[in-house]
N, C-alpha and C positions, 0 to 999 in steps of 0.2 A: 354406241355401235349397234346397228341392227342385228338381231339374232341370226338371220339368214346369212349375212355377210361374215359374222363371226364363225358360223358353222363352216362356211366355205373355206376360210383361212385355216381352220383346224384340219379340215379334210386335206388340203394341199400340203400342209406341214407334215401330217401323218403319212401321206403317200410318199413324200420326199424321204422321210426317215426310214420307211419300209424299203424303199428303193435303194437307199444308201446301204442298208443292212445287207440286202441281197447282193449288192455289187461288191461287198468287201470280200477279201480273200478268205476262203474257208479255213485255211490253215493259219489263222491269226485271230487273236482275241484282243479287244480294246475295251477299256473301261475308264470313265472319269467320274469322280465323286467329290463332294464337298467333305473336307476332313471333319468339320464340326458336326454337321447334321447327318452325314451319310447319304445325302440326297444324290441320286444317280443323274448325271448330266448327259452321259453318252454311254452306250453299251452295245458291243458287237461280240457275239460268241462268249460273253462274259462268264457264263456258267458251264462252259465246256471244260471237261477235265483236261489237265495239262501237266507235263513234267516241269517242276519248278526250277531245276538246276540250282544255281547259287543264291537265288532269292530265298531259298531255304534258310539262309543265314540270318534273315530277319527274325525267324522264330528262335534260332539259336541265341540271338541277342536278347529277344524277349524273355526267354526262360532264364538266361543268365542275370539280366537286370531284375527280374522278379525275385531271384534268390538273393541278390544284393539288398533289395528293398525289404525283403522279409528277414534280413539279418542272418542268413545262412552263411554268407561269406562277405568279404569286403573287396573293393576294387584294388586294394593294395595286396591282397593275398597272393603269395607266390604259388604258381602252378607249374607242373613239370611236363616237358615234352616226352611222351612215352615212345617206345619203339613203334607202336601202332600209329601214333600221330606222325612220326617221322617218315613212315612208309606211304603216306597219302600222296596221291598224284597231284601234279601241278594244276592250278596255280597254288603255290605254297611259299612259306618263308624259307624252309629248308634247314631249320635248326637241327642240331644233332640231338639224339635221344639223351635225356638227362639235363638238358638246358632248362633253366628256370626263368620265368618272367611273370609279371603281375597280370591279374585279370584285366586291368585297365589297358595295358599295352596289347594284350592278346585281342581284345575287342577292337582296338583301333586297326590292328593288322587285318583282322577278319573283315571289317567293313570297308576298308579302303583297298587293300590288295586282294580281297576275296580269298584269303589264305585257307585252303582246305585243312592243313595241319593244325591251324589255330582253332578251327571248329572242333576238332577232336580233342585238343588240349583243354578247351573250355568245357566240353561235354564231360570229360573225365574229371576235371577239377570241380565241377558243380555237382554232377550226378554220381561220381564214383566210377562209372563205366559208361560206354557209349549206349549200351542197352538201357540202363536206368534213365539216362538223359533223354533218349528218344521216347521213352514212356512219358516223361514230363512234357516233351514237345507235343505229343498226341493228346495228352490230358489238357494242356493249355488250348490247343486247337478246338477241342470239344467244348470247353467252357466258353470260348469266344464265339461259338456258333459257326466255326469253319467246317461245315458239314461235308464238304467235298475233299477234305485234306487228310492225307495220311503220310507219316514220316517213317523212313527206314534208317536214315543217317543224318548227322547234323550239318553236313556241308553241301548236299545236293548232287553228289556224284551219282552217275547212272544207277538206278535201281527201279525195278518194275513197280514196286509198291509205293514209290515216292511220287505222290500225286497231289495236285491242288487245282485251283481255278483262279481266274482274274477276280471273281467275286470274293473268294476267301482271302486272297492277298490284299485286297482293299480293306477288308475287315481287320486283318492283322496290322496293316499300316496305320489305320485309325487307332487301334489299341496301343501301339507303340507311342504315338503322338499324345494320346490322352493319358495313358498310365505312367509315362516316364518323361514328362516335359523337362525335368532337370537334366536328362541325359540326351536331349535332342541332338547334341553336337556329334554323337557317335555316328549318325548317318548323314552328317553335314560336313565332314572333313574332306577338303579337296585333295590333300596330299599329306603323306607322312615321310619322315626322314629317319633312316636307320644308318648310323655312321655317316658315310659320304653318299649313300644311295637314297635318292628321292623317288618315291612311288606315287603316281597320281591315281586318283580315284577313276575306276572304269566308267563311272557315270558321267557321260559327256555333257550333261546339262549343267553340272557344277561349274561355276565361273564362266559359263558360256550363255546360259539362258537367264534373263533377269528374274530374280526372286527364287531361283532353284535352291532348295534346302534339303534334299534327300532323294532316294533312300538307298536302293540296292539293285545291282545288275545280276544277270545270270545267263549262262550259256552251256549247253551240251548239244551235240548234234541232233538228238531226238527232239529237243524242245525248241530249237531255234534260239534267237536272241531275245531274252526277256529283260524287262525293266519295270520296277516299281519306283515311280518318281513323285516328288512333291514339290510344290512351289507356293510362295505366299506373296500376295500383292494387296495393298490397301486393307491389311488385317484379315484377308480372306485366304484360307489355305485350301488348295486342291490336291487331289491324289490321282495320278494317271498310272494305269497298268497297261503295259504292252507285252504280249506274249507271242512268240513265233515269228518275230521279224527276221528279215533275211540277212541283216548285218548289224554290227554295233552302231554304225551311223544311222541306219534306218530306224532302229528302235528309239534312239535319242530324238530324232527329228519327228517321229510319229508322236512320241510323248509330248514334245514341245507343241505340236499342232493341237493335240487334245487340250493341253493346259491353256494355250492361247485362245482356243474356242471358248473355254470356260470363263476366262478372265474378260473376254471381249463381249460376252453375251449381256445384253441389257436386262438386269434382273427385274426391272419394272414391267417387262413384257413377258415374264416367264410363264404367265397364264396361257400364252399362245402356244406353248410347246406341250406336246403330249407328256403326261407325267409318267416317269419310269419308277417312281417310288424310291425307297431307300435300298442300299446295297444288301441289307440282310434279308430282304423279302424277294430278291431275284430267285427265280425258280431254277434249281440245279438240273442239268441235263445228264441223263444216265447213258454214258457212252465210254468207250475206251479213249484215252488220250491219243492224239495224233502223233505219229512218229515221223519227224521231219528230216531224218538222217539223210535220205537221198537228195532232198531239195537243198538242204543247208550245207552238207559236207560231201555231196556226191561228186563224181568225176567231172561233171559239167561245170563245176565252179571254177572260176578263173584263178583264184588263189585259195590257199587253205583257210578255212574259217577259224577265227580266233577271237577271244574276248577283247583283245587290245588292238583291234583294227584302227587305222588312222581315220580322222574325221574327213569326210568328203562332203563338200557343200554342193547341193544340187539346185536346179531351178525347175519350177513346176511347168514351164513352157517347153521343157526338153522332154520328148516322149520316152526317153530312156531313164527319166527321173525315178529315184527310189520310191516316189509317191504315186506312181502310176496305178498301183493296186488299191490305193486308199479310197474310201467312200467320198462322194462328191461334197457332202456337207462339211467335211473337214478341210478339204483343199480350198473351198470357197471362203473360208473364214479368215484366211491370211493372204497377203499380197504375194509373198515369196514362199517357195516351198521350204527353204531352210530358215529356221528361226534361231539357229545357233550362231552367236557372235564370236569374235576372236577371244581366245583364252585370256581372261583378265583376273589374275589371282586376287582373291579377297582377303587372304591371310597367308603368312608364311607356312611352309610345311610343318606339321606338328612332329616333334621329335619323339621317337619310340626307342626303346632300349631293352636290354636283357637285365636280369637280376632284380633286386628289390627296388622299391619306389625311391626316387631321389628327392621327394618332397621335403621342404623345410618343416620345422616343428609345427608351424601354422601354415597350412597349404592355401594358396590363392588360386583363383580361377578367373581368367579373363574371358569374358564372353566374346563369341564370334561377332564380327560386324554384322548387324542385322540387315536383312535384305530391304532395300528401299521400297517403301510402300507406293511410290509413284510409278513403279514398273521399271525403274532404272537399275543398273547394276550396282551391287554393293560397293561402297567405297573402301579401298584398301587402307590400312593404317599408314600414317605418315612415317612412323618409325617404330622399331620394336620397343623402345623405351616408352614412347608415348602411348602405345597400345597396351602396355603392361600396367599402366597407371591405375585404371579402375580394377578393383578386385571383387570377386563374388565367391560365395561358397561353392565348391565343386571339386571334381577329381583331378583337374590338370590345369597347368598354366599355359595357355595357347601361345602367348607371345613372349615367353621367356627367351632371351637370346640363346641361340643354339651354341652348345659348347664346342670349343675348337678341337677337342679330342673325341674319338669314338669311344663307345663303351669299353670297359676294361678288357673284355674277351674279344673285342674286335679291333683294338687299337693297333696291335702289332701287325695284324693282317685282317683287313676289313671283310674278307670272305672266309675267314676261319671261324666257323660256327654259324654262319648265315650265308645263304645263297642269294645274291642280288637278282633283280629281274633278269631273266634270261634274254640274251640278244636274239635268239631264235624263238619262234612261237612254239610252245609245247603242243603236242598233239592232244586233242581233247576227245574223250570218249562220249 
């Protein structure tokens, strides 16, 4: 290829990238990176400070798993719901003070139901107090190179000093994947079952986007709708971060578009794209995090903003599409705006419970059905018995048949001791 022609191509691509960046909404941050290499594939406002909301729980999980790996506690350890934990605002499990459960079950409730009370239970169980645990969170962030992050609490409820960025969240997501591959399923569980109540993961990509395998959502009015998502195809794992989306559906679809762009890019032509380097070398922006309260939760919104909004499928030819504010290079990479397919459960809901571990003397662990590397949806097991046949070392048995009775303290009254998902949307601060 002649040098002049190659230079022209590079100039056009660079101009398109700059134009797409300028066209993006100011109150939104997008980032796409390769999990293995940390290579940045797309970045918009990626180093702007942001309120993390419940994606904070990724660090709560990181510190907890680090304590497990270091031998400070086990996944079977019983931890207690304190009065401080019980007083946390929704979303929460709603257990009474004095209730005991294992670290393992608390982690599952934390990651799937985004339970604010479980974040405090884990913080107190691991660190002895919220304050000590938050110190560990900040220490871990510093060691990982999360230079724009500071934590005040373990669950992400509103606090002026609770700040991060898309850059730092991608660094944390990579650390979780790299440091704890044996616990990857904690951020890959589509649903949990407590007694007769089934709670689905707020991450809409799970079981709707081919290859989706994590990680965590977050929402407060000030931050907008946040999502750290991961997906794997053809043994290549990508991490997408979306901060400040206008709805739960919009954040999922924008993450899906980012991931689709990454998977559909011809890596043999990567030299044509301007290099953005690796996530760790992105230059932080010195600024205050935007406060999106009026835009996201203001009086002009048609309905109350909530973490569990229903899925809405849109079309990019509709001018009212949720993607109208997205940069051109993202919308051109796919034929339809919505990449979320119908909900196709890849596994039964994982049972969670109160009290001590119910594991047998030798505990087995059935691995989750792996995401198909051809881009198709993961195949659900044919039966619980068939799925339970292979066993691997680990902390739970995913496909063990669900017991016919609820836990002992829930059997007589399934809502005595636990509050199921509320029928009305709780107000979020």
